LOVOTOR-109369 format. One record per residue: x, y, z of N, C-alpha, C, CB in turn; residue in three letters; residue number from 1. Coordinates in nm, 2 decimals. Glycine has a CB too. Layout:
REM residues N
      n_u      n_v      n_w     ca_u     ca_v     ca_w      c_u      c_v      c_w     cb_u     cb_v     cb_w   code   pos
        X        Y        Z        X        Y        Z        X        Y        Z        X        Y        Z    ala   NUM
...
END
This chain:
REM residues 199
      n_u      n_v      n_w     ca_u     ca_v     ca_w      c_u      c_v      c_w     cb_u     cb_v     cb_w   code   pos
    -1.14     2.69     8.59    -1.00     2.68     8.62    -0.93     2.65     8.49    -0.98     2.56     8.73    met     1
    -0.82     2.71     8.47    -0.74     2.69     8.35    -0.66     2.56     8.36    -0.65     2.81     8.32    arg     2
    -0.63     2.49     8.25    -0.55     2.37     8.26    -0.41     2.39     8.29    -0.56     2.29     8.13    pro     3
    -0.36     2.31     8.38    -0.22     2.32     8.43    -0.13     2.20     8.40    -0.21     2.35     8.58    thr     4
    -0.20     2.08     8.38    -0.12     1.96     8.35    -0.08     1.96     8.20    -0.20     1.84     8.38    thr     5
     0.01     1.87     8.17     0.06     1.85     8.03    -0.06     1.83     7.94     0.16     1.74     8.02    leu     6
    -0.15     1.74     7.98    -0.27     1.71     7.90    -0.35     1.83     7.88    -0.35     1.59     7.96    ala     7
    -0.36     1.91     7.99    -0.44     2.03     7.98    -0.38     2.13     7.89    -0.45     2.10     8.12    gly     8
    -0.25     2.14     7.88    -0.19     2.23     7.78    -0.22     2.18     7.64    -0.04     2.24     7.80    arg     9
    -0.23     2.05     7.62    -0.26     2.00     7.49    -0.41     2.04     7.45    -0.25     1.84     7.49    leu    10
    -0.50     2.04     7.55    -0.63     2.08     7.52    -0.64     2.23     7.49    -0.72     2.05     7.63    trp    11
    -0.55     2.31     7.53    -0.56     2.45     7.52    -0.54     2.49     7.38    -0.45     2.52     7.62    ser    12
    -0.54     2.62     7.34    -0.52     2.67     7.20    -0.39     2.62     7.15    -0.53     2.82     7.19    pro    13
    -0.29     2.59     7.23    -0.16     2.55     7.18    -0.17     2.42     7.10    -0.06     2.53     7.29    ala    14
    -0.26     2.33     7.14    -0.27     2.21     7.07    -0.31     2.23     6.92    -0.37     2.12     7.13    gly    15
    -0.42     2.30     6.90    -0.46     2.33     6.76    -0.36     2.42     6.69    -0.60     2.40     6.76    phe    16
    -0.29     2.51     6.77    -0.19     2.59     6.70    -0.07     2.51     6.65    -0.13     2.69     6.81    gly    17
    -0.03     2.40     6.72     0.07     2.31     6.68     0.03     2.24     6.55     0.11     2.21     6.79    leu    18
    -0.10     2.20     6.55    -0.15     2.13     6.43    -0.14     2.23     6.31    -0.29     2.09     6.45    ile    19
    -0.17     2.35     6.33    -0.17     2.45     6.22    -0.02     2.47     6.17    -0.22     2.59     6.27    phe    20
     0.08     2.46     6.25     0.22     2.47     6.21     0.26     2.35     6.13     0.31     2.48     6.33    ile    21
     0.20     2.23     6.16     0.23     2.11     6.08     0.20     2.12     5.94     0.16     1.99     6.14    phe    22
     0.11     2.22     5.90     0.07     2.23     5.76     0.19     2.29     5.68    -0.04     2.33     5.74    phe    23
     0.30     2.33     5.74     0.42     2.38     5.67     0.51     2.26     5.64     0.49     2.48     5.76    leu    24
     0.48     2.15     5.69     0.57     2.03     5.66     0.52     1.96     5.54     0.56     1.93     5.78    leu    25
     0.61     1.87     5.48     0.57     1.79     5.36     0.45     1.71     5.38     0.69     1.70     5.32    pro    26
     0.35     1.73     5.29     0.22     1.67     5.31     0.20     1.54     5.22     0.11     1.77     5.28    phe    27
     0.24     1.56     5.10     0.24     1.44     5.00     0.34     1.46     4.89     0.09     1.42     4.95    leu    28
     0.38     1.35     4.83     0.47     1.35     4.72     0.42     1.28     4.60     0.61     1.30     4.76    thr    29
     0.42     1.34     4.49     0.39     1.27     4.36     0.52     1.23     4.29     0.30     1.37     4.27    val    30
     0.53     1.10     4.28     0.65     1.04     4.21     0.62     1.00     4.07     0.71     0.92     4.30    ser    31
     0.70     1.04     3.98     0.69     1.01     3.84     0.81     0.94     3.78     0.65     1.13     3.75    cys    32
     0.80     0.84     3.70     0.92     0.78     3.64     0.91     0.63     3.63     1.04     0.82     3.72    gly    33
     1.02     0.57     3.59     1.02     0.43     3.57     1.14     0.37     3.65     1.03     0.38     3.43    asp    34
     1.18     0.25     3.62     1.29     0.19     3.70     1.43     0.26     3.68     1.30     0.05     3.66    gly    35
     1.44     0.34     3.57     1.57     0.41     3.54     1.58     0.54     3.61     1.58     0.42     3.39    asn    36
     1.48     0.60     3.66     1.49     0.73     3.72     1.35     0.77     3.78     1.54     0.83     3.63    gly    37
     1.35     0.87     3.86     1.23     0.92     3.92     1.24     1.07     3.95     1.20     0.84     4.05    arg    38
     1.12     1.13     3.94     1.11     1.27     3.97     1.00     1.28     4.08     1.07     1.36     3.85    ile    39
     1.04     1.35     4.19     0.95     1.36     4.31     0.90     1.51     4.32     1.02     1.32     4.44    asp    40
     0.77     1.53     4.32     0.72     1.66     4.34     0.65     1.66     4.48     0.61     1.70     4.23    ser    41
     0.70     1.74     4.57     0.65     1.73     4.71     0.58     1.86     4.74     0.77     1.72     4.81    thr    42
     0.46     1.84     4.80     0.37     1.95     4.84     0.36     1.95     4.99     0.23     1.94     4.77    phe    43
     0.38     2.07     5.05     0.35     2.08     5.19     0.20     2.11     5.21     0.43     2.19     5.26    asn    44
     0.15     2.12     5.33     0.01     2.13     5.36    -0.05     2.26     5.30    -0.02     2.13     5.50    gly    45
     0.03     2.37     5.31    -0.01     2.50     5.25    -0.03     2.49     5.10     0.09     2.61     5.29    val    46
     0.07     2.42     5.03     0.06     2.40     4.89    -0.07     2.33     4.85     0.18     2.32     4.84    asp    47
    -0.11     2.23     4.93    -0.23     2.16     4.90    -0.35     2.25     4.92    -0.24     2.03     4.99    val    48
    -0.35     2.33     5.02    -0.47     2.42     5.05    -0.49     2.52     4.94    -0.45     2.48     5.18    val    49
    -0.38     2.59     4.90    -0.39     2.70     4.81    -0.35     2.67     4.67    -0.30     2.82     4.86    val    50
    -0.31     2.54     4.64    -0.27     2.51     4.51    -0.14     2.56     4.47    -0.37     2.56     4.41    gly    51
    -0.05     2.56     4.57     0.09     2.61     4.55     0.18     2.52     4.47     0.15     2.64     4.68    gly    52
     0.29     2.57     4.42     0.38     2.49     4.34     0.46     2.39     4.43     0.48     2.58     4.26    ala    53
     0.49     2.27     4.38     0.56     2.18     4.47     0.71     2.20     4.46     0.53     2.03     4.43    pro    54
     0.79     2.13     4.54     0.93     2.13     4.53     0.97     2.00     4.45     1.00     2.12     4.68    ala    55
     1.03     2.02     4.34     1.06     1.91     4.25     1.21     1.87     4.26     1.03     1.95     4.10    val    56
     1.23     1.75     4.29     1.37     1.69     4.30     1.38     1.56     4.24     1.41     1.69     4.45    val    57
     1.50     1.51     4.22     1.52     1.38     4.16     1.63     1.37     4.06     1.39     1.33     4.10    gly    58
     1.69     1.25     4.03     1.80     1.24     3.94     1.76     1.28     3.80     1.85     1.10     3.94    pro    59
     1.64     1.27     3.76     1.60     1.31     3.62     1.55     1.45     3.61     1.49     1.21     3.58    asp    60
     1.56     1.53     3.71     1.52     1.67     3.70     1.62     1.75     3.62     1.50     1.73     3.84    val    61
     1.57     1.82     3.52     1.66     1.91     3.44     1.61     2.05     3.45     1.66     1.86     3.30    thr    62
     1.68     2.14     3.39     1.64     2.28     3.39     1.51     2.30     3.32     1.75     2.37     3.33    ala    63
     1.48     2.21     3.23     1.35     2.22     3.15     1.24     2.15     3.22     1.37     2.17     3.01    asp    64
     1.27     2.03     3.27     1.16     1.94     3.32     1.10     2.00     3.45     1.21     1.80     3.35    ser    65
     1.18     2.05     3.54     1.13     2.10     3.67     1.02     2.21     3.65     1.24     2.15     3.76    ala    66
     1.05     2.32     3.57     0.95     2.42     3.55     0.83     2.37     3.48     1.01     2.54     3.47    pro    67
     0.84     2.27     3.39     0.73     2.22     3.32     0.64     2.14     3.41     0.77     2.13     3.20    gln    68
     0.70     2.06     3.50     0.61     1.99     3.60     0.54     2.08     3.69     0.70     1.89     3.68    leu    69
     0.62     2.19     3.74     0.56     2.28     3.83     0.44     2.35     3.76     0.66     2.39     3.88    ile    70
     0.46     2.39     3.63     0.35     2.46     3.56     0.23     2.36     3.54     0.40     2.50     3.42    ala    71
     0.25     2.24     3.52     0.14     2.14     3.50     0.06     2.13     3.63     0.20     2.00     3.46    val    72
     0.13     2.12     3.74     0.06     2.11     3.87    -0.01     2.24     3.91     0.15     2.06     3.98    phe    73
     0.06     2.35     3.87     0.00     2.48     3.91    -0.13     2.50     3.83     0.10     2.59     3.88    ala    74
    -0.14     2.45     3.71    -0.26     2.47     3.62    -0.37     2.37     3.66    -0.22     2.45     3.48    asp    75
    -0.33     2.25     3.71    -0.43     2.15     3.73    -0.47     2.13     3.88    -0.39     2.02     3.68    arg    76
    -0.37     2.15     3.97    -0.40     2.12     4.11    -0.43     2.26     4.18    -0.29     2.05     4.18    leu    77
    -0.54     2.31     4.16    -0.58     2.44     4.22    -0.61     2.42     4.37    -0.70     2.51     4.14    val    78
    -0.65     2.53     4.43    -0.68     2.52     4.58    -0.78     2.42     4.61    -0.72     2.66     4.63    trp    79
    -0.77     2.35     4.72    -0.85     2.24     4.76    -0.95     2.28     4.86    -0.76     2.12     4.80    gln    80
    -1.08     2.28     4.83    -1.18     2.33     4.93    -1.19     2.24     5.06    -1.32     2.32     4.87    pro    81
    -1.17     2.11     5.04    -1.18     2.03     5.16    -1.06     2.06     5.26    -1.18     1.88     5.12    leu    82
    -0.94     2.07     5.20    -0.82     2.10     5.28    -0.84     2.24     5.35    -0.70     2.09     5.20    ala    83
    -0.90     2.34     5.27    -0.92     2.47     5.32    -1.02     2.47     5.44    -0.97     2.56     5.21    ala    84
    -1.12     2.39     5.43    -1.22     2.37     5.54    -1.15     2.31     5.66    -1.34     2.29     5.49    leu    85
    -1.06     2.22     5.64    -0.99     2.16     5.75    -0.91     2.26     5.82    -0.90     2.04     5.70    ala    86
    -0.84     2.35     5.75    -0.76     2.45     5.81    -0.85     2.55     5.89    -0.68     2.53     5.70    val    87
    -0.97     2.58     5.83    -1.06     2.67     5.91    -1.11     2.60     6.04    -1.18     2.70     5.82    leu    88
    -1.13     2.47     6.03    -1.17     2.40     6.15    -1.06     2.41     6.26    -1.20     2.25     6.12    ala    89
    -0.93     2.39     6.21    -0.82     2.40     6.31    -0.81     2.54     6.37    -0.69     2.37     6.24    val    90
    -0.83     2.65     6.28    -0.82     2.78     6.33    -0.94     2.81     6.43    -0.83     2.88     6.22    leu    91
    -1.06     2.75     6.40    -1.17     2.76     6.49    -1.14     2.70     6.63    -1.30     2.71     6.43    ala    92
    -1.06     2.58     6.62    -1.02     2.51     6.74    -0.93     2.60     6.83    -0.95     2.38     6.71    gly    93
    -0.85     2.68     6.76    -0.76     2.77     6.84    -0.85     2.87     6.92    -0.66     2.84     6.75    ile    94
    -0.95     2.93     6.85    -1.04     3.02     6.91    -1.12     2.96     7.02    -1.13     3.08     6.81    gly    95
    -1.17     2.84     7.00    -1.25     2.77     7.10    -1.17     2.75     7.23    -1.31     2.64     7.05    val    96
    -1.04     2.73     7.22    -0.96     2.71     7.34    -0.96     2.82     7.44    -0.82     2.69     7.29    gly    97
    -1.01     2.94     7.40    -1.01     3.05     7.49    -1.15     3.06     7.56    -0.99     3.18     7.42    phe    98
    -1.24     2.97     7.53    -1.37     2.97     7.60    -1.35     2.91     7.74    -1.48     2.89     7.52    ile    99
    -1.41     2.97     7.84    -1.39     2.93     7.98    -1.49     2.83     8.02    -1.39     3.04     8.07    arg   100
    -1.59     2.80     7.95    -1.70     2.70     7.98    -1.65     2.57     7.94    -1.83     2.74     7.92    thr   101
    -1.61     2.48     8.03    -1.55     2.35     8.00    -1.64     2.27     7.90    -1.53     2.27     8.12    pro   102
    -1.77     2.26     7.92    -1.85     2.17     7.84    -1.85     2.22     7.69    -1.99     2.17     7.89    leu   103
    -1.86     2.35     7.68    -1.86     2.41     7.54    -1.72     2.40     7.48    -1.90     2.56     7.55    val   104
    -1.62     2.42     7.55    -1.48     2.41     7.50    -1.45     2.27     7.45    -1.38     2.46     7.60    gln   105
    -1.47     2.18     7.54    -1.43     2.04     7.51    -1.52     1.98     7.40    -1.43     1.95     7.63    his   106
    -1.65     2.00     7.42    -1.75     1.95     7.32    -1.72     2.00     7.18    -1.89     1.98     7.36    gly   107
    -1.70     2.13     7.17    -1.68     2.19     7.03    -1.54     2.15     6.98    -1.68     2.34     7.04    thr   108
    -1.44     2.14     7.07    -1.31     2.10     7.02    -1.31     1.95     6.97    -1.21     2.11     7.13    ser   109
    -1.38     1.86     7.03    -1.40     1.73     6.98    -1.45     1.73     6.84    -1.49     1.64     7.07    val   110
    -1.56     1.81     6.82    -1.62     1.81     6.69    -1.53     1.87     6.58    -1.75     1.89     6.70    ala   111
    -1.46     1.98     6.62    -1.37     2.04     6.52    -1.25     1.95     6.48    -1.32     2.18     6.58    leu   112
    -1.19     1.89     6.58    -1.08     1.80     6.55    -1.12     1.68     6.47    -1.02     1.75     6.69    ala   113
    -1.24     1.62     6.50    -1.29     1.51     6.42    -1.32     1.55     6.28    -1.41     1.45     6.48    gly   114
    -1.38     1.67     6.26    -1.42     1.72     6.13    -1.29     1.75     6.05    -1.50     1.85     6.14    leu   115
    -1.19     1.81     6.10    -1.07     1.84     6.03    -1.00     1.72     5.98    -0.98     1.93     6.12    ala   116
    -0.99     1.62     6.07    -0.93     1.49     6.03    -1.00     1.42     5.92    -0.92     1.40     6.16    ala   117
    -1.14     1.42     5.93    -1.22     1.35     5.83    -1.20     1.43     5.69    -1.36     1.35     5.87    ala   118
    -1.20     1.56     5.69    -1.18     1.63     5.57    -1.05     1.61     5.50    -1.20     1.78     5.60    leu   119
    -0.94     1.60     5.58    -0.81     1.57     5.52    -0.80     1.43     5.47    -0.70     1.59     5.63    leu   120
    -0.86     1.33     5.54    -0.86     1.20     5.49    -0.93     1.19     5.35    -0.92     1.10     5.59    val   121
    -1.05     1.26     5.35    -1.12     1.26     5.22    -1.04     1.33     5.11    -1.26     1.33     5.24    leu   122
    -0.97     1.44     5.15    -0.90     1.51     5.05    -0.79     1.42     4.98    -0.83     1.63     5.12    glu   123
    -0.71     1.35     5.06    -0.61     1.27     5.00    -0.66     1.15     4.92    -0.51     1.22     5.11    val   124
    -0.78     1.12     4.94    -0.85     1.01     4.86    -0.88     1.07     4.72    -0.97     0.95     4.93    arg   125
    -0.90     1.20     4.71    -0.93     1.26     4.59    -0.81     1.30     4.50    -1.02     1.38     4.61    leu   126
    -0.70     1.31     4.57    -0.58     1.36     4.50    -0.53     1.27     4.39    -0.46     1.37     4.60    val   127
    -0.53     1.14     4.39    -0.49     1.06     4.28    -0.56     1.09     4.15    -0.50     0.91     4.31    pro   128
    -0.69     1.11     4.15    -0.77     1.14     4.03    -0.72     1.28     3.98    -0.91     1.14     4.06    gly   129
    -0.69     1.37     4.06    -0.65     1.50     4.01    -0.51     1.49     3.95    -0.65     1.60     4.13    gln   130
    -0.42     1.41     4.01    -0.29     1.39     3.96    -0.29     1.32     3.83    -0.20     1.31     4.06    val   131
    -0.38     1.23     3.81    -0.40     1.16     3.68    -0.43     1.26     3.57    -0.50     1.05     3.69    thr   132
    -0.52     1.35     3.60    -0.56     1.45     3.50    -0.45     1.55     3.47    -0.69     1.53     3.55    ala   133
    -0.37     1.58     3.57    -0.26     1.67     3.55    -0.15     1.61     3.47    -0.20     1.72     3.69    ala   134
    -0.11     1.49     3.50     0.00     1.42     3.43    -0.04     1.38     3.29     0.04     1.30     3.50    leu   135
    -0.17     1.37     3.26    -0.22     1.33     3.13    -0.19     1.44     3.03    -0.37     1.30     3.13    ala   136
    -0.17     1.57     3.08    -0.14     1.68     2.99     0.00     1.69     2.96    -0.19     1.81     3.05    thr   137
     0.09     1.61     3.03     0.23     1.63     3.01     0.27     1.59     2.87     0.31     1.54     3.11    val   138
     0.21     1.48     2.81     0.25     1.43     2.68     0.16     1.49     2.57     0.24     1.28     2.68    ser   139
     0.06     1.57     2.61    -0.03     1.63     2.51    -0.01     1.78     2.48    -0.17     1.61     2.56    asp   140
     0.08     1.84     2.56     0.09     1.99     2.54     0.21     2.02     2.45     0.10     2.06     2.67    asp   141
     0.29     1.93     2.40     0.40     1.95     2.31     0.52     2.00     2.38     0.36     2.06     2.22    gly   142
     0.53     1.97     2.51     0.65     2.01     2.58     0.76     1.90     2.56     0.62     2.03     2.73    thr   143
     0.88     1.93     2.61     0.99     1.84     2.60     0.99     1.73     2.70     1.12     1.91     2.60    lys   144
     0.91     1.75     2.80     0.90     1.65     2.91     0.82     1.53     2.86     0.84     1.71     3.03    leu   145
     0.88     1.41     2.86     0.81     1.30     2.81     0.71     1.25     2.92     0.91     1.18     2.78    thr   146
     0.61     1.18     2.88     0.51     1.13     2.97     0.57     1.03     3.06     0.39     1.07     2.90    ala   147
     0.54     1.04     3.19     0.60     0.94     3.29     0.54     0.80     3.26     0.58     0.99     3.43    pro   148
     0.62     0.70     3.28     0.57     0.57     3.26     0.50     0.51     3.38     0.69     0.47     3.23    leu   149
     0.52     0.57     3.49     0.45     0.53     3.62     0.45     0.65     3.72     0.52     0.41     3.68    gly   150
     0.35     0.64     3.80     0.35     0.75     3.90     0.28     0.70     4.03     0.28     0.88     3.85    trp   151
     0.30     0.77     4.13     0.23     0.73     4.26     0.22     0.85     4.35     0.30     0.61     4.32    gly   152
     0.13     0.85     4.44     0.11     0.95     4.54     0.14     0.89     4.68    -0.04     1.01     4.54    val   153
     0.24     0.95     4.75     0.28     0.90     4.88     0.26     1.01     4.98     0.44     0.87     4.87    his   154
     0.19     0.97     5.09     0.17     1.06     5.20     0.29     1.08     5.28     0.05     1.01     5.29    leu   155
     0.32     1.20     5.32     0.45     1.23     5.39     0.41     1.25     5.54     0.51     1.36     5.34    arg   156
     0.52     1.28     5.62     0.51     1.28     5.76     0.42     1.40     5.81     0.64     1.29     5.83    tyr   157
     0.42     1.50     5.73     0.33     1.62     5.77     0.19     1.58     5.78     0.35     1.73     5.67    gly   158
     0.14     1.50     5.68     0.00     1.45     5.69    -0.03     1.37     5.81    -0.03     1.37     5.56    phe   159
     0.06     1.27     5.84     0.04     1.19     5.95     0.05     1.26     6.09     0.15     1.07     5.95    trp   160
     0.14     1.36     6.10     0.14     1.44     6.22     0.01     1.52     6.24     0.26     1.54     6.21    leu   161
    -0.04     1.57     6.13    -0.16     1.65     6.14    -0.28     1.56     6.18    -0.20     1.72     6.01    ile   162
    -0.30     1.45     6.11    -0.41     1.37     6.14    -0.40     1.30     6.28    -0.43     1.26     6.03    val   163
    -0.28     1.25     6.31    -0.25     1.19     6.44    -0.27     1.29     6.55    -0.11     1.13     6.44    gly   164
    -0.22     1.41     6.53    -0.24     1.52     6.63    -0.39     1.55     6.65    -0.17     1.64     6.59    gly   165
    -0.47     1.55     6.54    -0.61     1.58     6.55    -0.68     1.47     6.63    -0.67     1.60     6.42    leu   166
    -0.64     1.35     6.60    -0.71     1.23     6.67    -0.67     1.24     6.82    -0.66     1.10     6.61    ile   167
    -0.55     1.27     6.85    -0.51     1.29     7.00    -0.59     1.40     7.06    -0.36     1.31     7.01    leu   168
    -0.60     1.51     6.99    -0.68     1.62     7.05    -0.82     1.58     7.07    -0.67     1.74     6.95    leu   169
    -0.88     1.51     6.98    -1.02     1.47     6.99    -1.04     1.38     7.11    -1.07     1.40     6.86    ala   170
    -0.94     1.28     7.13    -0.95     1.19     7.24    -0.93     1.26     7.37    -0.84     1.08     7.22    ala   171
    -0.84     1.36     7.38    -0.81     1.43     7.50    -0.93     1.52     7.54    -0.69     1.52     7.49    ala   172
    -0.99     1.58     7.44    -1.11     1.67     7.48    -1.23     1.58     7.51    -1.15     1.76     7.36    his   173
    -1.24     1.46     7.45    -1.35     1.37     7.48    -1.34     1.32     7.62    -1.36     1.25     7.38    ala   174
    -1.21     1.29     7.66    -1.19     1.25     7.80    -1.22     1.35     7.90    -1.04     1.20     7.82    ser   175
    -1.18     1.48     7.87    -1.22     1.59     7.96    -1.37     1.61     7.96    -1.14     1.72     7.91    ala   176
    -1.43     1.59     7.85    -1.58     1.62     7.84    -1.65     1.52     7.93    -1.63     1.60     7.70    leu   177
    -1.60     1.39     7.93    -1.66     1.29     8.02    -1.65     1.33     8.17    -1.60     1.15     7.99    val   178
    -1.53     1.38     8.20    -1.50     1.41     8.34    -1.57     1.54     8.39    -1.35     1.43     8.36    arg   179
    -1.60     1.63     8.30    -1.67     1.75     8.33    -1.81     1.75     8.30    -1.60     1.87     8.27    thr   180
    -1.87     1.64     8.25    -2.01     1.64     8.21    -2.10     1.65     8.32    -2.03     1.51     8.13    gly   181
    -2.23     1.66     8.29    -2.34     1.68     8.39    -2.34     1.56     8.49    -2.47     1.70     8.33    pro   182
    -2.35     1.59     8.62    -2.35     1.48     8.71    -2.22     1.44     8.77    -2.42     1.36     8.66    gly   183
    -2.11     1.49     8.71    -1.98     1.45     8.75    -1.93     1.52     8.88    -1.88     1.46     8.64    arg   184
    -1.98     1.64     8.89    -1.94     1.73     9.01    -2.07     1.78     9.07    -1.85     1.85     8.96    gln   185
    -2.13     1.70     9.15    -2.25     1.73     9.22    -2.22     1.81     9.35    -2.34     1.61     9.25    arg   186
    -2.29     1.91     9.38    -2.27     1.98     9.51    -2.31     1.90     9.63    -2.34     2.12     9.51    pro   187
    -2.25     1.92     9.74    -2.28     1.84     9.86    -2.42     1.88     9.91    -2.18     1.87     9.97    ala   188
    -2.50     1.78     9.95    -2.64     1.81    10.00    -2.63     1.86    10.14    -2.72     1.68     9.99    arg   189
    -2.72     1.96    10.16    -2.73     2.01    10.30    -2.80     1.91    10.39    -2.81     2.15    10.30    ala   190
    -2.76     1.90    10.52    -2.82     1.80    10.61    -2.96     1.83    10.63    -2.74     1.79    10.74    pro   191
    -3.05     1.73    10.64    -3.19     1.75    10.67    -3.20     1.78    10.82    -3.27     1.63    10.63    thr   192
    -3.33     1.81    10.86    -3.36     1.84    11.00    -3.32     1.72    11.09    -3.50     1.88    11.02    val   193
    -3.36     1.60    11.04    -3.33     1.47    11.12    -3.19     1.45    11.13    -3.40     1.36    11.05    asp   194
    -3.10     1.50    11.03    -2.96     1.47    11.04    -2.88     1.57    11.11    -2.91     1.45    10.90    gln   195
    -2.95     1.68    11.15    -2.87     1.79    11.22    -2.83     1.74    11.36    -2.95     1.91    11.23    gln   196
    -2.72     1.78    11.42    -2.68     1.74    11.55    -2.78     1.78    11.66    -2.54     1.80    11.58    pro   197
    -2.79     1.69    11.75    -2.88     1.72    11.86    -3.02     1.69    11.84    -2.87     1.86    11.90    gly   198
    -3.06     1.63    11.72    -3.20     1.60    11.69    -3.22     1.45    11.71    -3.23     1.64    11.55    arg   199
END
C-alpha cells in the first residue's frame, strides 16, 4: 500500500528530493577581516560538492579583491568527495522510495539518510583546515589583496535544513520499519477442530 498520510509522503521519494533541493541554498560562509571590515564568501551546497566559486560580499569588497578571493578558493577548495558521496546517498534515497517492499524501503532509507548526514557533518569539520591553506596563499602570491587578520567558517541555514531533514527522514523511516517489521502483522490463525462450532 502506498503512503497516504503526511508522514507517508515524507517517507516517499519527495522527502529525499526536497533534501536534494536544499543543496542549492547557502551552505557555509567564510568570513575574513578585522574589526574595521569584513568580506564574506558564501558557498551553497553545490559549490561545496563541485568546488564552485563562492558569492563574495561585504563592505571591503572591491573590483580587485572579489575576483582574487574567488580565484584563491577555486584553486584550493576543489570538489569534496565526502559531500559528493552524501549527494549520491540522497539520490539513492530517492530511488529507494519507489521500492514497494516496506522492509527494504524503510530499512535502506534509514541507512542512506544516516550515512548522508554523517558524511556532511564530517565534511564541515574538515573545511576549516582547507580554508586555512587557501587563505595562507593570499599574502604569498603577490596580489593586491592583503592577508586577512581574522577569519571564521559559519554554517548557514542550508546545511542545517539538509542535516535536520535527513535526521527527520531517518527517524520517520525507522518508525515505519518498527511498525512493519516481522511479527507486527501476523495472519489470523485458523480455528482448530476443537474450536469449530458444534464440536
